[in-house]
TIVEXMAR-639584 format. One record per atom (N, C-alpha, C, CB): residue in one letter; atom name; z, y, x. Coordinates in nm, 2 decimals. Atoms other than C-alpha are relative to their C-alpha. Glycine has a CB too. Layout:
<sites>
SITE  resn  name       Z       Y       X
SITE     a    CA       Z       Y       X
...
</sites>
This chain:
<sites>
SITE  resn  name       Z       Y       X
SITE     m     N    0.01   -0.11    0.08
SITE     m    CA   -0.01    0.00    0.00
SITE     m     C    0.03    0.10    0.11
SITE     m    CB    0.09    0.00   -0.13
SITE     a     N    0.05   -0.09   -0.08
SITE     a    CA   -0.13    0.31    0.12
SITE     a     C    0.15    0.10   -0.04
SITE     a    CB   -0.17    0.06   -0.04
SITE     s     N   -0.09   -0.10    0.03
SITE     s    CA    0.19    0.58    0.22
SITE     s     C    0.00    0.10   -0.11
SITE     s    CB    0.01    0.08    0.11
SITE     r     N    0.03   -0.12    0.08
SITE     r    CA    0.22    0.85   -0.03
SITE     r     C    0.07    0.16    0.07
SITE     r    CB    0.08   -0.04   -0.15
SITE     g     N   -0.08   -0.15   -0.09
SITE     g    CA    0.41    1.10    0.22
SITE     g     C    0.15    0.00   -0.05
SITE     g    CB   -0.09    0.17   -0.06
SITE     c     N   -0.09   -0.04    0.00
SITE     c    CA    0.70    1.10    0.09
SITE     c     C    0.10    0.02    0.09
SITE     c    CB    0.02   -0.03   -0.08
SITE     p     N   -0.06   -0.01   -0.09
SITE     p    CA    0.99    1.22    0.32
SITE     p     C    0.13   -0.11    0.02
SITE     p    CB    0.02    0.14   -0.01
SITE     g     N   -0.09    0.11   -0.03
SITE     g    CA    1.20    0.96    0.48
SITE     g     C   -0.05   -0.15   -0.06
SITE     g    CB    0.15    0.03   -0.05
SITE     e     N    0.03    0.09    0.05
SITE     e    CA    0.99    0.72    0.35
SITE     e     C   -0.03   -0.18    0.07
SITE     e    CB   -0.10    0.07   -0.05
SITE     g     N   -0.03    0.12   -0.08
SITE     g    CA    1.02    0.33    0.43
SITE     g     C   -0.10   -0.09   -0.07
SITE     g    CB    0.18   -0.05    0.00
SITE     l     N    0.08    0.15    0.08
SITE     l    CA    0.95   -0.03    0.29
SITE     l     C    0.03    0.08   -0.15
SITE     l    CB    0.12   -0.22    0.02
SITE     d     N   -0.01    0.01    0.14
SITE     d    CA    1.11    0.11   -0.04
SITE     d     C   -0.11    0.07   -0.11
SITE     d    CB    0.13    0.07   -0.03
SITE     k     N    0.16    0.02    0.14
SITE     k    CA    0.87    0.15   -0.35
SITE     k     C    0.08    0.13   -0.05
SITE     k    CB   -0.03   -0.19   -0.17
SITE     r     N   -0.02   -0.08    0.11
SITE     r    CA    0.93    0.51   -0.52
SITE     r     C   -0.02   -0.02   -0.17
SITE     r    CB   -0.06    0.09    0.04
SITE     f     N    0.05    0.00    0.16
SITE     f    CA    0.95    0.49   -0.91
SITE     f     C   -0.12    0.12   -0.01
SITE     f    CB    0.14    0.05   -0.13
SITE     l     N    0.10   -0.18    0.01
SITE     l    CA    0.66    0.75   -1.04
SITE     l     C   -0.02    0.01    0.12
SITE     l    CB    0.09    0.16   -0.05
SITE     g     N    0.04   -0.07   -0.08
SITE     g    CA    0.60    0.79   -0.70
SITE     g     C   -0.11    0.09    0.04
SITE     g    CB    0.01   -0.04    0.05
SITE     f     N    0.08   -0.12    0.01
SITE     f    CA    0.29    1.01   -0.79
SITE     f     C    0.06    0.12   -0.05
SITE     f    CB   -0.11   -0.04   -0.08
SITE     i     N   -0.06   -0.13    0.09
SITE     i    CA    0.52    1.24   -0.96
SITE     i     C    0.12    0.03    0.13
SITE     i    CB    0.09   -0.06   -0.20
SITE     v     N   -0.06   -0.04   -0.11
SITE     v    CA    0.77    1.19   -0.71
SITE     v     C    0.03    0.06    0.13
SITE     v    CB    0.01   -0.02   -0.01
SITE     c     N    0.03   -0.02   -0.16
SITE     c    CA    0.67    1.21   -0.35
SITE     c     C   -0.02    0.15    0.01
SITE     c    CB   -0.13   -0.09    0.07
SITE     p     N    0.05   -0.14   -0.03
SITE     p    CA    0.50    1.56   -0.40
SITE     p     C    0.18    0.09   -0.07
SITE     p    CB   -0.20    0.05   -0.13
SITE     t     N   -0.13   -0.08    0.05
SITE     t    CA    0.88    1.68   -0.59
SITE     t     C    0.08   -0.03    0.12
SITE     t    CB    0.08   -0.06   -0.16
SITE     q     N   -0.11    0.01   -0.12
SITE     q    CA    1.07    1.53   -0.28
SITE     q     C   -0.11    0.11    0.13
SITE     q    CB    0.04   -0.22    0.05
SITE     r     N    0.08   -0.09   -0.12
SITE     r    CA    0.81    1.72   -0.04
SITE     r     C    0.07    0.15   -0.02
SITE     r    CB   -0.21    0.00   -0.02
SITE     l     N   -0.01   -0.12   -0.03
SITE     l    CA    0.87    2.03   -0.18
SITE     l     C    0.19    0.07   -0.01
SITE     l    CB   -0.11    0.06   -0.10
SITE     l     N   -0.11   -0.01    0.01
SITE     l    CA    1.28    2.00   -0.27
SITE     l     C    0.10   -0.01    0.12
SITE     l    CB    0.02   -0.08   -0.09
SITE     s     N   -0.08    0.07   -0.06
SITE     s    CA    1.37    1.82    0.01
SITE     s     C    0.02    0.04    0.14
SITE     s    CB   -0.04   -0.12   -0.02
SITE     y     N   -0.04   -0.07   -0.14
SITE     y    CA    1.50    1.98    0.38
SITE     y     C    0.08   -0.06    0.11
SITE     y    CB    0.09    0.11   -0.02
SITE     k     N   -0.04    0.02   -0.15
SITE     k    CA    1.57    1.93    0.75
SITE     k     C    0.11    0.04    0.01
SITE     k    CB   -0.07    0.05    0.11
SITE     s     N   -0.08   -0.12   -0.04
SITE     s    CA    1.92    2.03    0.83
SITE     s     C    0.11   -0.16    0.05
SITE     s    CB    0.06    0.16   -0.17
SITE     k     N   -0.07    0.09   -0.06
SITE     k    CA    2.19    1.85    1.06
SITE     k     C    0.15    0.03   -0.06
SITE     k    CB   -0.02    0.00    0.17
SITE     k     N   -0.10    0.01    0.08
SITE     k    CA    2.46    1.96    0.85
SITE     k     C    0.06   -0.11   -0.07
SITE     k    CB   -0.02    0.06   -0.06
SITE     e     N   -0.05    0.14    0.13
SITE     e    CA    2.68    1.67    0.65
SITE     e     C    0.06    0.09   -0.13
SITE     e    CB    0.17   -0.13    0.08
SITE     p     N    0.01   -0.06    0.13
SITE     p    CA    2.72    1.73    0.29
SITE     p     C    0.17    0.05   -0.02
SITE     p    CB   -0.06   -0.13   -0.14
SITE     r     N   -0.13   -0.06    0.05
SITE     r    CA    3.05    1.91    0.16
SITE     r     C    0.02   -0.11   -0.12
SITE     r    CB   -0.01    0.18   -0.05
SITE     w     N   -0.06    0.08    0.11
SITE     w    CA    3.27    1.67   -0.04
SITE     w     C    0.09    0.10   -0.09
SITE     w    CB    0.10   -0.12    0.07
SITE     l     N   -0.11   -0.12    0.06
SITE     l    CA    3.40    1.89   -0.30
SITE     l     C    0.13   -0.13   -0.10
SITE     l    CB   -0.10    0.16   -0.14
SITE     i     N   -0.08    0.10    0.02
SITE     i    CA    3.57    1.55   -0.46
SITE     i     C   -0.01   -0.12    0.02
SITE     i    CB    0.03    0.00   -0.09
SITE     s     N    0.07    0.15   -0.07
SITE     s    CA    3.58    1.22   -0.33
SITE     s     C    0.14   -0.09    0.02
SITE     s    CB   -0.10    0.03    0.20
SITE     r     N   -0.07    0.08    0.02
SITE     r    CA    3.80    0.91   -0.39
SITE     r     C   -0.03   -0.12    0.11
SITE     r    CB   -0.02   -0.01   -0.13
SITE     t     N    0.09    0.15   -0.07
SITE     t    CA    3.78    0.58   -0.15
SITE     t     C    0.12   -0.07   -0.08
SITE     t    CB   -0.03   -0.04    0.23
SITE     k     N   -0.05    0.12    0.06
SITE     k    CA    3.89    0.25   -0.19
SITE     k     C   -0.03   -0.06    0.16
SITE     k    CB   -0.09   -0.07   -0.17
SITE     k     N   -0.03    0.09   -0.12
SITE     k    CA    3.98    0.00    0.07
SITE     k     C   -0.13   -0.16    0.01
SITE     k    CB    0.20   -0.06   -0.02
SITE     l     N    0.04    0.08    0.00
SITE     l    CA    3.72   -0.26    0.15
SITE     l     C    0.06   -0.11    0.12
SITE     l    CB   -0.13    0.04   -0.01
SITE     v     N   -0.12    0.12   -0.08
SITE     v    CA    3.92   -0.61    0.27
SITE     v     C   -0.05   -0.11    0.05
SITE     v    CB    0.11   -0.06   -0.11
SITE     k     N    0.02    0.08   -0.09
SITE     k    CA    3.88   -0.90    0.46
SITE     k     C   -0.10   -0.10   -0.03
SITE     k    CB    0.11   -0.06    0.03
SITE     p     N    0.13    0.09    0.04
SITE     p    CA    3.61   -1.09    0.25
SITE     p     C   -0.12    0.05    0.11
SITE     p    CB   -0.07    0.03   -0.17
SITE     f     N    0.13   -0.02   -0.09
SITE     f    CA    3.35   -0.89    0.39
SITE     f     C   -0.01    0.00    0.12
SITE     f    CB   -0.04    0.11   -0.01
SITE     f     N    0.01    0.05   -0.17
SITE     f    CA    3.45   -0.89    0.73
SITE     f     C   -0.03   -0.13    0.05
SITE     f    CB    0.13    0.01    0.07
SITE     d     N    0.03    0.13   -0.06
SITE     d    CA    3.44   -1.26    0.75
SITE     d     C   -0.16   -0.02   -0.04
SITE     d    CB    0.12   -0.14   -0.06
SITE     y     N    0.18   -0.01    0.03
SITE     y    CA    3.09   -1.20    0.59
SITE     y     C   -0.11    0.05    0.15
SITE     y    CB   -0.03    0.14   -0.14
SITE     a     N    0.01   -0.09   -0.10
SITE     a    CA    3.03   -0.96    0.90
SITE     a     C   -0.03   -0.09    0.14
SITE     a    CB    0.14    0.08   -0.01
SITE     e     N   -0.01    0.07   -0.13
SITE     e    CA    3.17   -1.21    1.11
SITE     e     C   -0.07   -0.10    0.02
SITE     e    CB    0.13   -0.03    0.03
SITE     t     N    0.06    0.17    0.01
SITE     t    CA    2.98   -1.51    1.01
SITE     t     C   -0.17    0.01    0.05
SITE     t    CB    0.01   -0.07   -0.20
SITE     l     N    0.17   -0.08   -0.02
SITE     l    CA    2.62   -1.25    1.06
SITE     l     C    0.05   -0.05    0.16
SITE     l    CB   -0.06    0.23   -0.05
SITE     r     N    0.03   -0.03   -0.10
SITE     r    CA    2.76   -1.19    1.40
SITE     r     C   -0.01   -0.12    0.11
SITE     r    CB    0.07    0.10    0.02
SITE     r     N    0.02    0.16   -0.10
SITE     r    CA    2.81   -1.55    1.53
SITE     r     C   -0.11   -0.08   -0.07
SITE     r    CB    0.15   -0.11    0.02
SITE     l     N    0.11    0.08   -0.04
SITE     l    CA    2.47   -1.65    1.39
SITE     l     C   -0.09    0.09    0.08
SITE     l    CB   -0.07   -0.06   -0.14
SITE     g     N    0.06   -0.09   -0.05
SITE     g    CA    2.31   -1.36    1.61
SITE     g     C   -0.03    0.11   -0.06
SITE     g    CB   -0.09   -0.04    0.04
SITE     k     N    0.07   -0.07    0.08
SITE     k    CA    2.23   -1.14    1.31
SITE     k     C    0.09    0.13    0.06
SITE     k    CB   -0.01   -0.04   -0.16
SITE     k     N   -0.07   -0.14   -0.02
SITE     k    CA    2.35   -0.74    1.31
SITE     k     C    0.06   -0.02   -0.14
SITE     k    CB   -0.10    0.15    0.03
SITE     p     N   -0.08   -0.07    0.09
SITE     p    CA    2.61   -0.68    1.07
SITE     p     C   -0.02    0.12   -0.05
SITE     p    CB    0.11    0.02    0.04
SITE     p     N   -0.05   -0.12    0.05
SITE     p    CA    2.66   -0.39    0.86
SITE     p     C    0.05    0.10    0.05
SITE     p    CB    0.06   -0.02   -0.07
SITE     s     N   -0.10   -0.06   -0.08
SITE     s    CA    2.73   -0.10    1.03
SITE     s     C    0.12    0.08   -0.07
SITE     s    CB   -0.07    0.09    0.09
SITE     m     N   -0.16   -0.04    0.01
SITE     m    CA    3.09   -0.06    0.96
SITE     m     C    0.08   -0.05    0.07
SITE     m    CB    0.06   -0.01   -0.10
SITE     e     N   -0.09    0.01   -0.11
SITE     e    CA    3.38    0.04    1.20
SITE     e     C    0.08   -0.08   -0.10
SITE     e    CB    0.06    0.13    0.07
SITE     y     N   -0.10    0.01    0.08
SITE     y    CA    3.67   -0.15    1.09
SITE     y     C    0.14   -0.02    0.10
SITE     y    CB   -0.04   -0.13   -0.09
SITE     e     N   -0.11   -0.03   -0.05
SITE     e    CA    4.03   -0.15    1.19
SITE     e     C    0.07   -0.17   -0.03
SITE     e    CB    0.06    0.15   -0.08
SITE     a     N   -0.08    0.15   -0.03
SITE     a    CA    4.32   -0.48    1.22
SITE     a     C    0.13    0.11   -0.05
SITE     a    CB    0.00   -0.10    0.21
SITE     k     N   -0.11   -0.03    0.02
SITE     k    CA    4.64   -0.36    1.04
SITE     k     C    0.06   -0.09   -0.05
SITE     k    CB    0.01    0.09   -0.06
SITE     d     N   -0.04    0.08    0.06
SITE     d    CA    4.90   -0.58    1.01
SITE     d     C   -0.04   -0.17   -0.03
SITE     d    CB    0.00    0.08   -0.07
SITE     e     N    0.06    0.11    0.10
SITE     e    CA    4.64   -0.87    0.98
SITE     e     C   -0.06   -0.03   -0.10
SITE     e    CB    0.05   -0.05   -0.02
SITE     v     N    0.09   -0.07    0.15
SITE     v    CA    4.45   -0.69    0.69
SITE     v     C   -0.07    0.07    0.03
SITE     v    CB    0.07    0.07   -0.11
SITE     w     N    0.10   -0.04   -0.02
SITE     w    CA    4.12   -0.65    0.78
SITE     w     C   -0.09    0.12   -0.12
SITE     w    CB   -0.04   -0.13    0.03
SITE     y     N    0.04   -0.10    0.11
SITE     y    CA    3.99   -0.29    0.55
SITE     y     C   -0.06    0.09    0.05
SITE     y    CB    0.10    0.05   -0.07
SITE     k     N    0.09   -0.09    0.03
SITE     k    CA    3.74   -0.02    0.55
SITE     k     C    0.00    0.05   -0.12
SITE     k    CB   -0.11   -0.04    0.03
SITE     e     N    0.00   -0.07    0.07
SITE     e    CA    3.76    0.26    0.36
SITE     e     C   -0.14    0.03   -0.03
SITE     e    CB    0.08    0.09    0.02
SITE     f     N    0.14   -0.06    0.02
SITE     f    CA    3.45    0.38    0.15
SITE     f     C    0.00    0.05   -0.12
SITE     f    CB   -0.12   -0.09    0.02
SITE     v     N   -0.01   -0.14    0.03
SITE     v    CA    3.38    0.69   -0.06
SITE     v     C   -0.02   -0.08   -0.18
SITE     v    CB   -0.14    0.12    0.09
SITE     s     N    0.04    0.07    0.08
SITE     s    CA    3.43    0.51   -0.43
SITE     s     C   -0.07    0.07   -0.12
SITE     s    CB    0.09   -0.06   -0.03
SITE     f     N    0.07   -0.09    0.08
SITE     f    CA    3.36    0.82   -0.61
SITE     f     C   -0.03    0.15    0.11
SITE     f    CB    0.12    0.04   -0.14
SITE     g     N    0.00   -0.12   -0.11
SITE     g    CA    3.22    1.16   -0.45
SITE     g     C   -0.08    0.06   -0.12
SITE     g    CB   -0.08   -0.01    0.19
SITE     l     N    0.10   -0.09    0.02
SITE     l    CA    3.11    1.46   -0.56
SITE     l     C   -0.09    0.15    0.10
SITE     l    CB    0.05    0.05   -0.11
SITE     a     N    0.05   -0.07   -0.09
SITE     a    CA    2.92    1.72   -0.30
SITE     a     C   -0.09    0.11   -0.05
SITE     a    CB   -0.06   -0.09    0.08
SITE     w     N    0.12   -0.11    0.07
SITE     w    CA    2.75    2.00   -0.26
SITE     w     C   -0.08   -0.02    0.16
SITE     w    CB    0.06    0.21   -0.06
SITE     p     N    0.09   -0.06    0.13
SITE     p    CA    2.44    2.02   -0.21
SITE     p     C   -0.01   -0.09   -0.12
SITE     p    CB   -0.14    0.03    0.03
SITE     p     N   -0.06    0.14    0.13
SITE     p    CA    2.46    1.85   -0.57
SITE     p     C   -0.02   -0.11    0.04
SITE     p    CB   -0.08   -0.01   -0.15
SITE     y     N   -0.04    0.12   -0.06
SITE     y    CA    2.58    1.50   -0.50
SITE     y     C    0.05   -0.08   -0.03
SITE     y    CB    0.03    0.01    0.07
SITE     i     N   -0.11    0.11    0.07
SITE     i    CA    2.74    1.24   -0.73
SITE     i     C   -0.02   -0.16    0.07
SITE     i    CB   -0.04   -0.01   -0.19
SITE     v     N   -0.02    0.17   -0.06
SITE     v    CA    2.81    0.88   -0.60
SITE     v     C    0.09   -0.07   -0.05
SITE     v    CB    0.04   -0.02    0.14
SITE     l     N   -0.10    0.11    0.06
SITE     l    CA    2.97    0.59   -0.79
SITE     l     C   -0.01   -0.13    0.02
SITE     l    CB    0.01   -0.01   -0.12
SITE     q     N    0.02    0.16   -0.03
SITE     q    CA    3.03    0.26   -0.61
SITE     q     C    0.17   -0.07   -0.04
SITE     q    CB   -0.06   -0.03    0.20
SITE     g     N   -0.10    0.05   -0.02
SITE     g    CA    3.23   -0.02   -0.69
SITE     g     C   -0.04   -0.15   -0.07
SITE     g    CB    0.10    0.10   -0.06
SITE     g     N    0.08    0.15    0.03
SITE     g    CA    3.24   -0.38   -0.81
SITE     g     C    0.15   -0.08    0.13
SITE     g    CB   -0.26   -0.02    0.09
SITE     q     N   -0.10    0.11   -0.08
SITE     q    CA    3.45   -0.72   -0.60
SITE     q     C   -0.12   -0.03    0.10
SITE     q    CB    0.07   -0.15   -0.11
SITE     p     N    0.08    0.07   -0.16
SITE     p    CA    3.32   -0.86   -0.25
SITE     p     C   -0.12   -0.09   -0.07
SITE     p    CB    0.14   -0.14    0.12
SITE     g     N    0.11    0.12    0.05
SITE     g    CA    2.96   -1.02   -0.29
SITE     g     C   -0.04    0.05   -0.15
SITE     g    CB    0.08   -0.16    0.00
SITE     e     N    0.03   -0.02    0.10
SITE     e    CA    2.94   -0.85   -0.64
SITE     e     C    0.00    0.14   -0.08
SITE     e    CB    0.07   -0.07   -0.05
SITE     r     N   -0.09   -0.14    0.06
SITE     r    CA    2.91   -0.48   -0.62
SITE     r     C   -0.13    0.06   -0.04
SITE     r    CB    0.13    0.10    0.12
SITE     w     N    0.10   -0.05    0.10
SITE     w    CA    2.70   -0.22   -0.75
SITE     w     C    0.05    0.19    0.09
SITE     w    CB    0.05   -0.05   -0.24
SITE     r     N   -0.06   -0.20   -0.04
SITE     r    CA    2.69    0.21   -0.64
SITE     r     C   -0.18    0.05   -0.08
SITE     r    CB    0.03    0.06    0.30
SITE     f     N    0.14   -0.12    0.05
SITE     f    CA    2.47    0.51   -0.82
SITE     f     C    0.00    0.14    0.06
SITE     f    CB    0.00    0.03   -0.17
SITE     y     N   -0.02   -0.12   -0.10
SITE     y    CA    2.39    0.78   -0.66
SITE     y     C   -0.12    0.12   -0.11
SITE     y    CB   -0.06   -0.04    0.20
SITE     l     N    0.10   -0.09    0.04
SITE     l    CA    2.19    1.10   -0.78
SITE     l     C    0.00    0.15    0.09
SITE     l    CB    0.02    0.02   -0.17
SITE     g     N    0.00   -0.18   -0.05
SITE     g    CA    2.10    1.48   -0.63
SITE     g     C   -0.08   -0.02    0.16
SITE     g    CB    0.21    0.08    0.03
SITE     w     N    0.06   -0.04   -0.10
SITE     w    CA    2.02    1.56   -0.28
SITE     w     C    0.08   -0.09    0.10
SITE     w    CB    0.01    0.15    0.01
SITE     r     N   -0.06    0.07   -0.09
SITE     r    CA    2.10    1.26   -0.06
SITE     r     C    0.00    0.00    0.15
SITE     r    CB   -0.03   -0.08   -0.02
SITE     k     N    0.05   -0.03   -0.12
SITE     k    CA    2.16    1.32    0.30
SITE     k     C   -0.04   -0.17    0.08
SITE     k    CB    0.13    0.10    0.07
SITE     d     N    0.08    0.11   -0.03
SITE     d    CA    1.93    1.05    0.49
SITE     d     C    0.01    0.03    0.14
SITE     d    CB   -0.15   -0.01   -0.07
SITE     p     N   -0.04    0.01   -0.12
SITE     p    CA    2.07    1.03    0.83
SITE     p     C   -0.16   -0.07    0.08
SITE     p    CB    0.15   -0.11    0.00
SITE     n     N    0.12    0.02   -0.04
SITE     n    CA    1.75    0.88    0.97
SITE     n     C   -0.13    0.12   -0.01
SITE     n    CB   -0.03   -0.10   -0.07
SITE     w     N    0.19   -0.12    0.02
SITE     w    CA    1.46    1.15    0.82
SITE     w     C    0.07    0.17    0.04
SITE     w    CB   -0.10    0.03   -0.27
SITE     g     N   -0.02   -0.10   -0.05
SITE     g    CA    1.73    1.41    0.95
SITE     g     C    0.04    0.08   -0.10
SITE     g    CB   -0.08    0.04    0.07
SITE     g     N    0.00   -0.10    0.08
SITE     g    CA    1.79    1.62    0.63
SITE     g     C    0.05   -0.08   -0.15
SITE     g    CB   -0.15    0.09    0.00
SITE     f     N   -0.06    0.09    0.16
SITE     f    CA    1.87    1.59    0.24
SITE     f     C   -0.17    0.02   -0.05
SITE     f    CB    0.16    0.10   -0.15
SITE     i     N    0.16    0.03    0.07
SITE     i    CA    1.61    1.43    0.04
SITE     i     C    0.03    0.01   -0.17
SITE     i    CB   -0.06   -0.21    0.05
SITE     a     N   -0.03   -0.03    0.17
SITE     a    CA    1.58    1.54   -0.36
SITE     a     C   -0.12    0.01   -0.05
SITE     a    CB    0.08    0.13   -0.06
SITE     p     N   -0.12    0.10    0.08
SITE     p    CA    1.58    1.40   -0.61
SITE     p     C   -0.02   -0.10    0.06
SITE     p    CB    0.00   -0.04   -0.16
SITE     a     N   -0.03    0.13   -0.03
SITE     a    CA    1.73    1.09   -0.48
SITE     a     C    0.10   -0.05   -0.11
SITE     a    CB    0.05   -0.02    0.14
SITE     a     N   -0.08    0.06    0.07
SITE     a    CA    1.84    0.86   -0.72
SITE     a     C    0.00   -0.14   -0.05
SITE     a    CB    0.01    0.06   -0.08
SITE     q     N   -0.02    0.16    0.00
SITE     q    CA    1.95    0.50   -0.78
SITE     q     C    0.08   -0.13   -0.06
SITE     q    CB    0.03   -0.01    0.09
SITE     f     N   -0.07    0.07    0.09
SITE     f    CA    2.12    0.25   -0.98
SITE     f     C    0.02   -0.19    0.10
SITE     f    CB   -0.10    0.01   -0.18
SITE     k     N    0.06    0.11   -0.12
SITE     k    CA    2.14   -0.08   -0.73
SITE     k     C    0.13   -0.12   -0.06
SITE     k    CB    0.02    0.06    0.23
SITE     r     N   -0.09    0.09   -0.03
SITE     r    CA    2.36   -0.42   -0.76
SITE     r     C   -0.03   -0.05    0.08
SITE     r    CB    0.03   -0.08   -0.06
SITE     k     N    0.03    0.04   -0.08
SITE     k    CA    2.37   -0.55   -0.45
SITE     k     C    0.14   -0.16    0.07
SITE     k    CB   -0.03    0.14    0.08
SITE     k     N   -0.09    0.04   -0.01
SITE     k    CA    2.56   -0.84   -0.22
SITE     k     C    0.09    0.01    0.13
SITE     k    CB   -0.03   -0.10   -0.04
SITE     s     N   -0.03   -0.06   -0.10
SITE     s    CA    2.59   -0.61    0.06
SITE     s     C    0.15    0.09    0.02
SITE     s    CB   -0.10    0.06   -0.01
SITE     s     N   -0.13   -0.12   -0.02
SITE     s    CA    2.86   -0.34    0.20
SITE     s     C   -0.04    0.11   -0.09
SITE     s    CB    0.01    0.07    0.16
SITE     p     N    0.05   -0.12    0.12
SITE     p    CA    2.86   -0.02   -0.01
SITE     p     C   -0.01    0.10    0.07
SITE     p    CB    0.09    0.05   -0.15
SITE     l     N    0.02   -0.08   -0.11
SITE     l    CA    2.80    0.29    0.16
SITE     l     C    0.11    0.06    0.03
SITE     l    CB   -0.10    0.08    0.00
SITE     h     N   -0.17   -0.04   -0.06
SITE     h    CA    3.10    0.35    0.37
SITE     h     C    0.00    0.19    0.00
SITE     h    CB    0.02   -0.08    0.22
SITE     n     N   -0.02   -0.10    0.00
SITE     n    CA    3.03    0.72    0.39
SITE     n     C   -0.05    0.09   -0.14
SITE     n    CB   -0.05    0.04    0.12
SITE     g     N    0.05   -0.03    0.08
SITE     g    CA    2.85    0.76    0.04
SITE     g     C   -0.07    0.04    0.01
SITE     g    CB    0.02    0.04   -0.05
SITE     y     N    0.08   -0.04   -0.04
SITE     y    CA    2.54    0.89    0.15
SITE     y     C   -0.08   -0.13    0.09
SITE     y    CB    0.04    0.12    0.04
</sites>
């Protein structure tokens, strides 16, 4: 499939790309600044995720990029479960290990592209880790 010229376009497909890509080219912008959280709530991702990450490491595969800490033999990492940020962006993430879901909408910070991409929206159920920093 030919590239539509979307900002930060990878292997993902844009829904209604013939409309979304020109809109994203118009509204997206490059910036080194991080989003400013107006409201954010975090949750802890506990040991079952890290068992999964360790299994991937042993198989020689790269686990999801999440730093983790050991405290009293309980492995955890905090992630943003709800957040409202500026530029306008909302994220909701939840579920149990192995059955996670996430929703986001707004100007999403894309570190690979080096800026904020808008409009960005996603609802996804997946078995991997959440967006630990919320974007």
